[in-house]
Each structure stands twice: as C-alpha cells, then as structure tokens.
N, CA, C and O atoms as a MOPAC input file, in Angstrom:
PM7 MOZYME 1SCF
protein

 N    126.64700 1    44.58500 1   162.07800 1
 C    126.99300 1    44.50700 1   163.48100 1
 C    126.99800 1    43.03400 1   163.88400 1
 O    126.04400 1    42.31200 1   163.59600 1
 N    128.02100 1    42.60100 1   164.52100 1
 C    128.15700 1    41.22400 1   164.97700 1
 C    127.17000 1    40.92500 1   166.09500 1
 O    126.78600 1    41.81700 1   166.85200 1
 N    126.75900 1    39.65800 1   166.19400 1
 C    125.83100 1    39.28900 1   167.27000 1
 C    126.49700 1    39.39000 1   168.64000 1
 O    125.81000 1    39.41300 1   169.66100 1
 N    127.81800 1    39.44900 1   168.67000 1
 C    128.54000 1    39.56400 1   169.93800 1
 C    128.77900 1    41.01800 1   170.34500 1
 O    129.33000 1    41.28100 1   171.41400 1
 N    128.37100 1    41.94600 1   169.51000 1
 C    128.56900 1    43.36400 1   169.79900 1
 C    127.62900 1    43.78400 1   170.91600 1
 O    126.42000 1    43.56500 1   170.83500 1
 N    128.18300 1    44.38300 1   171.95100 1
 C    127.37800 1    44.87000 1   173.06600 1
 C    126.78000 1    46.21300 1   172.68700 1
 O    127.48400 1    47.09500 1   172.19500 1
 N    125.48300 1    46.36900 1   172.91400 1
 C    124.80200 1    47.63000 1   172.65600 1
 C    124.60700 1    48.37900 1   173.97100 1
 O    124.19500 1    47.79700 1   174.97400 1
 N    124.90600 1    49.66300 1   173.95300 1
 C    124.77300 1    50.49900 1   175.14200 1
 C    123.60500 1    51.45600 1   174.96600 1
 O    123.38000 1    51.97300 1   173.87200 1
 N    122.86800 1    51.68900 1   176.03200 1
 C    121.73100 1    52.60300 1   176.02000 1
 C    122.20600 1    54.05200 1   176.04000 1
 O    123.37500 1    54.33700 1   176.30200 1
 N    121.27500 1    54.96000 1   175.75700 1
 C    121.58600 1    56.39400 1   175.81700 1
 C    122.11300 1    56.78100 1   177.19100 1
 O    123.08400 1    57.52900 1   177.30200 1
 N    121.47500 1    56.27300 1   178.23100 1
 C    121.91200 1    56.57800 1   179.59400 1
 C    123.32600 1    56.10500 1   179.86500 1
 O    124.11000 1    56.80400 1   180.50700 1
 N    123.65000 1    54.92100 1   179.37800 1
 C    125.00500 1    54.38300 1   179.57000 1
 C    126.04900 1    55.20700 1   178.82800 1
 O    127.13600 1    55.46600 1   179.34400 1
 N    125.70100 1    55.61600 1   177.60800 1
 C    126.64000 1    56.40300 1   176.81000 1
 C    126.82200 1    57.78900 1   177.43200 1
 O    127.94300 1    58.29300 1   177.50700 1
 N    125.73600 1    58.40000 1   177.87500 1
 C    125.83500 1    59.71100 1   178.52800 1
 C    126.72300 1    59.61300 1   179.77200 1
 O    127.56900 1    60.47800 1   180.00000 1
 N    126.53500 1    58.58000 1   180.56300 1
 C    127.35100 1    58.38700 1   181.77100 1
 C    128.81200 1    58.11800 1   181.41000 1
 O    129.71800 1    58.59600 1   182.09400 1
 N    129.04100 1    57.36600 1   180.35400 1
 C    130.39800 1    57.02900 1   179.92400 1
 C    131.21400 1    58.29100 1   179.64000 1
 O    132.40800 1    58.34800 1   179.93600 1
 N    130.55300 1    59.30800 1   179.05800 1
 C    131.26000 1    60.53300 1   178.69700 1
 C    130.98600 1    61.68800 1   179.64900 1
 O    131.44900 1    62.80500 1   179.41600 1
 N    130.24700 1    61.43500 1   180.70500 1
 C    129.97000 1    62.47700 1   181.68500 1
 C    129.17100 1    63.62900 1   181.10600 1
 O    129.40200 1    64.78900 1   181.44500 1
 N    128.23700 1    63.30600 1   180.23600 1
 C    127.41900 1    64.30200 1   179.55900 1
 C    125.94600 1    64.02700 1   179.84600 1
 O    125.57700 1    62.93200 1   180.27000 1
 N    125.11500 1    65.03500 1   179.61000 1
 C    123.67300 1    64.87600 1   179.81700 1
 C    123.05200 1    64.18300 1   178.60100 1
 O    123.65600 1    64.10300 1   177.53100 1
 N    121.83200 1    63.68700 1   178.79700 1
 C    121.10600 1    63.09500 1   177.67500 1
 C    120.84000 1    64.13200 1   176.59000 1
 O    120.84400 1    63.81100 1   175.40200 1
 N    120.61000 1    65.37200 1   177.00100 1
 C    120.38500 1    66.44900 1   176.02300 1
 C    121.61800 1    66.63100 1   175.13400 1
 O    121.48800 1    66.79000 1   173.92000 1
 N    122.80000 1    66.60900 1   175.72600 1
 C    124.03300 1    66.72500 1   174.94700 1
 C    124.16100 1    65.54100 1   173.99600 1
 O    124.53700 1    65.71000 1   172.83600 1
 N    123.85600 1    64.36900 1   174.47600 1
 C    123.92100 1    63.17700 1   173.64400 1
 C    122.98700 1    63.30600 1   172.43400 1
 O    123.34400 1    62.90200 1   171.32800 1
 N    121.80800 1    63.86200 1   172.64300 1
 C    120.87000 1    64.06000 1   171.53500 1
 C    121.42400 1    65.07400 1   170.52700 1
 O    121.20100 1    64.94000 1   169.32300 1
 N    122.14500 1    66.08700 1   171.01900 1
 C    122.80400 1    67.03100 1   170.09900 1
 C    123.88900 1    66.31900 1   169.30500 1
 O    124.06100 1    66.57400 1   168.11300 1
 N    124.62000 1    65.42500 1   169.96600 1
 C    125.66300 1    64.67200 1   169.27700 1
 C    125.06400 1    63.78800 1   168.18200 1
 O    125.67400 1    63.60500 1   167.12900 1
 N    123.88400 1    63.24600 1   168.42500 1
 C    123.21800 1    62.43600 1   167.39900 1
 C    122.92400 1    63.31500 1   166.18200 1
 O    123.13800 1    62.90700 1   165.04100 1
 N    122.43800 1    64.50800 1   166.44000 1
 C    122.06100 1    65.42000 1   165.36400 1
 C    123.28900 1    65.98200 1   164.64400 1
 O    123.32200 1    66.01500 1   163.41400 1
 N    124.29500 1    66.42100 1   165.39800 1
 C    125.43300 1    67.13800 1   164.81800 1
 C    126.63500 1    66.25400 1   164.49700 1
 O    127.46600 1    66.62500 1   163.66900 1
 N    126.73800 1    65.09200 1   165.13800 1
 C    127.82500 1    64.13000 1   164.92300 1
 C    129.21300 1    64.77900 1   165.02800 1
 O    129.97600 1    64.74200 1   164.06300 1
 N    129.55700 1    65.37400 1   166.18600 1
 C    130.85900 1    66.02600 1   166.32600 1
 C    132.01300 1    65.02600 1   166.22800 1
 O    131.94200 1    63.92800 1   166.78100 1
 N    133.04700 1    65.40800 1   165.53500 1
 C    134.26900 1    64.60600 1   165.45200 1
 C    134.01600 1    63.14900 1   165.11000 1
 O    134.72100 1    62.26700 1   165.60000 1
 N    133.02100 1    62.88600 1   164.27900 1
 C    132.76400 1    61.51600 1   163.85200 1
 C    132.07500 1    60.65200 1   164.88200 1
 O    132.16700 1    59.42600 1   164.80800 1
 N    131.38900 1    61.24700 1   165.83800 1
 C    130.67600 1    60.46300 1   166.85200 1
 C    129.79200 1    59.43500 1   166.15500 1
 O    129.04500 1    59.78000 1   165.23900 1
 N    129.86900 1    58.17500 1   166.58100 1
 C    129.14300 1    57.12000 1   165.87700 1
 C    127.62300 1    57.29300 1   165.91300 1
 O    127.05000 1    57.74700 1   166.90300 1
 N    127.00700 1    56.92400 1   164.82700 1
 C    125.54800 1    56.98200 1   164.74000 1
 C    124.95600 1    55.83000 1   165.55700 1
 O    125.49500 1    54.72400 1   165.56200 1
 N    123.85100 1    56.09700 1   166.24100 1
 C    123.21500 1    55.03200 1   167.01600 1
 C    122.32000 1    54.17100 1   166.12400 1
 O    122.00400 1    54.53200 1   164.99000 1
 N    121.93000 1    53.03900 1   166.66700 1
 C    120.90200 1    52.19500 1   166.07600 1
 C    119.63000 1    52.48500 1   166.84900 1
 O    119.64500 1    52.52400 1   168.07900 1
 N    118.53100 1    52.68800 1   166.13900 1
 C    117.27400 1    52.97300 1   166.81600 1
 C    116.41500 1    51.71100 1   166.79700 1
 O    116.14600 1    51.13800 1   165.74100 1
 N    115.99200 1    51.29500 1   167.98600 1
 C    115.15100 1    50.12000 1   168.15100 1
 C    113.96200 1    50.51600 1   169.00700 1
 O    114.12400 1    50.94400 1   170.14900 1
 N    112.76900 1    50.37200 1   168.45300 1
 C    111.53800 1    50.74100 1   169.16000 1
 C    111.59400 1    52.14900 1   169.75200 1
 O    111.14800 1    52.37800 1   170.87700 1
 N    112.14700 1    53.09000 1   168.98200 1
 C    112.19000 1    54.48500 1   169.41000 1
 C    113.28600 1    54.81100 1   170.41100 1
 O    113.36700 1    55.94200 1   170.88900 1
 N    114.11800 1    53.85300 1   170.73000 1
 C    115.23400 1    54.08400 1   171.67100 1
 C    116.55300 1    53.95900 1   170.92200 1
 O    116.66800 1    53.20900 1   169.95300 1
 N    117.54700 1    54.70900 1   171.39200 1
 C    118.84900 1    54.71200 1   170.74600 1
 C    119.82100 1    53.79700 1   171.48100 1
 O    119.85600 1    53.74900 1   172.71000 1
 N    120.61200 1    53.06800 1   170.68400 1
 C    121.63900 1    52.17200 1   171.21200 1
 C    122.90600 1    52.35600 1   170.38900 1
 O    122.84800 1    52.56400 1   169.17700 1
 N    124.05000 1    52.27600 1   171.06000 1
 C    125.33900 1    52.38100 1   170.39100 1
 C    126.11900 1    51.09500 1   170.56300 1
 O    126.08400 1    50.45600 1   171.61500 1
 N    126.81400 1    50.73600 1   169.52100 1
 C    127.72400 1    49.60100 1   169.57400 1
 C    128.93800 1    50.00800 1   170.41600 1
 O    129.56000 1    51.04400 1   170.17700 1
 N    129.25200 1    49.19000 1   171.38200 1
 C    130.41800 1    49.48100 1   172.22000 1
 C    131.68300 1    49.52200 1   171.36200 1
 O    132.58100 1    50.32500 1   171.61700 1
 N    131.75700 1    48.65900 1   170.34600 1
 C    132.92200 1    48.65100 1   169.45200 1
 C    133.05300 1    49.97100 1   168.70100 1
 O    134.15800 1    50.49000 1   168.54400 1
 N    131.91800 1    50.52400 1   168.23200 1
 C    131.94700 1    51.80800 1   167.52500 1
 C    132.42100 1    52.93100 1   168.44700 1
 O    133.20700 1    53.78500 1   168.03900 1
 N    131.94200 1    52.92500 1   169.68400 1
 C    132.35300 1    53.95800 1   170.63900 1
 C    133.84400 1    53.84300 1   170.94700 1
 O    134.53900 1    54.85500 1   171.03400 1
 N    134.33700 1    52.62000 1   171.11300 1
 C    135.76400 1    52.43300 1   171.39100 1
 C    136.61600 1    52.88700 1   170.21400 1
 O    137.68500 1    53.46700 1   170.40800 1
 N    136.15100 1    52.62700 1   168.99400 1
 C    136.88800 1    53.07600 1   167.80700 1
 C    136.91300 1    54.60400 1   167.75300 1
 O    137.93900 1    55.19300 1   167.41200 1
 N    135.78900 1    55.25200 1   168.08800 1
 C    135.72500 1    56.71500 1   168.11100 1
 C    136.68100 1    57.26500 1   169.16600 1
 O    137.40300 1    58.22800 1   168.91000 1
 N    136.68600 1    56.65400 1   170.35100 1
 C    137.59300 1    57.09000 1   171.42000 1
 C    139.04800 1    56.96300 1   170.97100 1
 O    139.87200 1    57.84000 1   171.23300 1
 N    139.34500 1    55.86800 1   170.29800 1
 C    140.71300 1    55.64300 1   169.81200 1
 C    141.10000 1    56.71400 1   168.78800 1
 O    142.22400 1    57.21400 1   168.80600 1
 N    140.16700 1    57.06500 1   167.89600 1
 C    140.47200 1    58.08400 1   166.89200 1
 C    140.70000 1    59.44300 1   167.55200 1
 O    141.56000 1    60.20700 1   167.11400 1
 N    139.93000 1    59.75100 1   168.61000 1
 C    140.13600 1    61.00900 1   169.32600 1
 C    141.50600 1    61.03500 1   169.98900 1
 O    142.20300 1    62.04900 1   169.95500 1
 N    141.88500 1    59.91900 1   170.58800 1
 C    143.19800 1    59.83700 1   171.25000 1
 C    144.32500 1    59.96900 1   170.22000 1
 O    145.32900 1    60.63600 1   170.46800 1
 N    144.14800 1    59.33000 1   169.07200 1
 C    145.16400 1    59.42000 1   168.02000 1
 C    145.29500 1    60.84800 1   167.49900 1
 O    146.40500 1    61.33800 1   167.28600 1
 N    144.16100 1    61.51300 1   167.29500 1
 C    144.18200 1    62.90100 1   166.82200 1
 C    144.83200 1    63.82200 1   167.84300 1
 O    145.56800 1    64.73900 1   167.47800 1
 N    144.56100 1    63.58000 1   169.12600 1
 C    145.17100 1    64.40100 1   170.18500 1
 C    146.68100 1    64.19600 1   170.21900 1
 O    147.43700 1    65.14900 1   170.41100 1
 N    147.11800 1    62.95100 1   170.03100 1
 C    148.55600 1    62.66300 1   170.03200 1
 C    149.23800 1    63.33800 1   168.84300 1
 O    150.33600 1    63.87700 1   168.97900 1
 N    148.58800 1    63.30900 1   167.67900 1
 C    149.16300 1    63.96000 1   166.49900 1
 C    149.23700 1    65.47600 1   166.69300 1
 O    150.22400 1    66.10700 1   166.31600 1
 N    148.20100 1    66.04900 1   167.27700 1
 C    148.18800 1    67.48400 1   167.51700 1
 C    149.27900 1    67.88300 1   168.50200 1
 O    149.89100 1    68.94300 1   168.36800 1
 N    149.51900 1    67.02700 1   169.49100 1
 C    150.55000 1    67.30800 1   170.48600 1
 C    151.93600 1    67.26800 1   169.83900 1
 O    152.79500 1    68.09100 1   170.15600 1
 N    152.15300 1    66.31200 1   168.93300 1
 C    153.43800 1    66.22100 1   168.25000 1
 C    153.67500 1    67.41300 1   167.34100 1
 O    154.80700 1    67.87400 1   167.19500 1
 N    152.60700 1    67.91400 1   166.72800 1
 C    152.72400 1    69.03800 1   165.79600 1
 C    153.00100 1    70.35500 1   166.52700 1
 O    153.54600 1    71.29300 1   165.94400 1
 N    152.62700 1    70.41400 1   167.79000 1
 C    152.77500 1    71.66700 1   168.54600 1
 C    154.18400 1    71.91000 1   169.00000 1
 O    154.45900 1    72.92200 1   169.64500 1

C-alpha cells in the first residue's frame, strides 16, 4: 500500500455504501463479489480508498457486460 493511499474507517465505508456496520462485518467475513479485504490496525478495520474504487469499477464493468448480454 502506498503511503499516499487514503485509509477509510468502517463507519466511512458503511456510509459510502449506505449499509450498516453489521453488514460491513458480514462483507469482511463473506467477501461478496470480491469486496476488498480491510487492514486491521489496533483492532480496527480500515480500507484503502484505491481498493474500494477498483472494486466499484469492477462492479460497474460487470453490470455493463451483463446489460450487453441481455
């Protein structure tokens, strides 16, 4: 991870996707659709903003491909 990579807290990530912290914890455990793994620091979870943006991009790309196939 680059030193310029912004790390987001669990609360920030939950708010970003409009989900509860409980859902976010399930995503950590189940990793749906390649959801990025967090970094744990002092018992708290943080996500690289770059990793989240890459995941969002992959979801958008998959949705576009599915739309073309339909």
